[in-house]
C-alpha positions as CSV (number, residue, x, y, z in Angstrom):
1,M,-42.5,79.7,98.3
2,T,-42.2,77.1,101.1
3,N,-41.2,76.6,104.4
4,K,-41.1,72.6,104.6
5,P,-43.1,70.0,102.9
6,N,-47.1,70.4,103.3
7,G,-45.8,74.0,105.2
8,V,-46.7,77.5,105.0
9,L,-47.1,79.0,101.2
10,Y,-46.1,81.9,99.4
11,T,-47.0,82.8,96.0
12,G,-45.7,86.0,94.5
13,V,-44.6,87.1,90.9
14,T,-41.5,88.6,89.3
15,N,-39.7,89.2,86.4
16,D,-37.2,87.6,87.1
17,I,-37.9,84.1,89.3
18,S,-33.9,83.4,90.0
19,R,-32.8,86.4,91.3
20,R,-36.2,86.4,93.6
21,A,-35.8,83.1,94.6
22,Y,-32.2,83.7,96.2
23,E,-33.3,86.7,97.5
24,H,-36.6,84.7,99.3
25,R,-33.9,81.9,100.0
26,E,-31.7,84.7,102.0
27,G,-34.3,86.6,103.7
28,L,-32.8,89.5,102.1
29,Y,-36.8,91.7,102.7
30,K,-38.9,92.0,105.7
31,G,-42.5,90.4,104.8
32,F,-44.4,87.7,104.8
33,T,-41.4,84.9,103.5
34,K,-39.0,85.7,105.9
35,Q,-41.1,86.0,109.3
36,Y,-42.6,82.2,107.6
37,G,-39.2,81.1,107.2
38,C,-40.4,80.6,102.9
39,K,-37.0,79.6,101.6
40,R,-37.9,76.7,99.3
41,L,-39.3,76.9,96.0
42,V,-41.7,73.9,95.4
43,Y,-43.6,75.5,92.2
44,Y,-43.4,77.8,88.9
45,E,-45.2,78.8,86.0
46,F,-43.4,81.6,83.5
47,Y,-45.3,83.9,81.1
48,D,-44.7,86.0,78.3
49,D,-47.0,88.1,79.4
50,I,-46.8,90.2,82.6
51,S,-51.1,90.7,82.7
52,H,-51.4,86.9,82.7
53,A,-48.7,86.4,85.4
54,I,-50.4,89.1,87.7
55,Q,-53.9,87.1,87.1
56,R,-52.6,83.6,87.4
57,E,-50.9,84.5,91.0
58,K,-54.6,86.5,92.0
59,N,-56.2,83.2,90.8
60,I,-54.1,80.9,92.7
61,K,-54.3,83.3,95.7
62,H,-57.7,83.1,96.1
63,W,-58.1,79.0,95.4
64,S,-58.3,77.3,98.4
65,R,-54.8,75.5,100.3
66,A,-56.4,72.1,99.4
67,W,-56.4,73.1,95.4
68,K,-52.9,74.3,96.0
69,V,-51.1,71.3,97.5
70,R,-52.7,69.3,94.3
71,L,-51.1,72.3,92.2
72,F,-48.0,71.4,93.2
73,I,-47.4,67.9,94.3
74,G,-48.5,67.3,90.6
75,S,-45.3,68.6,89.7
76,N,-43.6,68.1,92.8
77,P,-44.3,65.3,94.9
78,E,-41.4,65.7,96.5
79,W,-41.6,69.5,97.4
80,A,-38.0,69.5,96.2
81,D,-36.5,72.6,96.0
82,L,-36.2,73.9,92.5
83,Y,-34.3,76.6,92.8
84,E,-31.3,74.4,92.8
85,I,-32.5,73.5,88.6
86,L,-32.8,77.5,88.3
87,A,-29.6,78.1,89.5
88,H,-27.7,75.8,86.9
């Protein structure tokens, strides 16, 4: 999640990406994404095993911002909001 192209970045894990992205977009819960206005879903990955998803989240959080930006731009160079794809 981000607030704008090249803006604040948030990485998280969930078992329901559509629901969680909606919660962030609507600011339903206090926390980082609400504080910084992270409402745009710009990257996601799916995993069948939650332990793999959690490990990937930890890895991504550990990497530099430049690495994360390259990862996101590799699949979404326009920083488009991918929530619209999930919602349909």
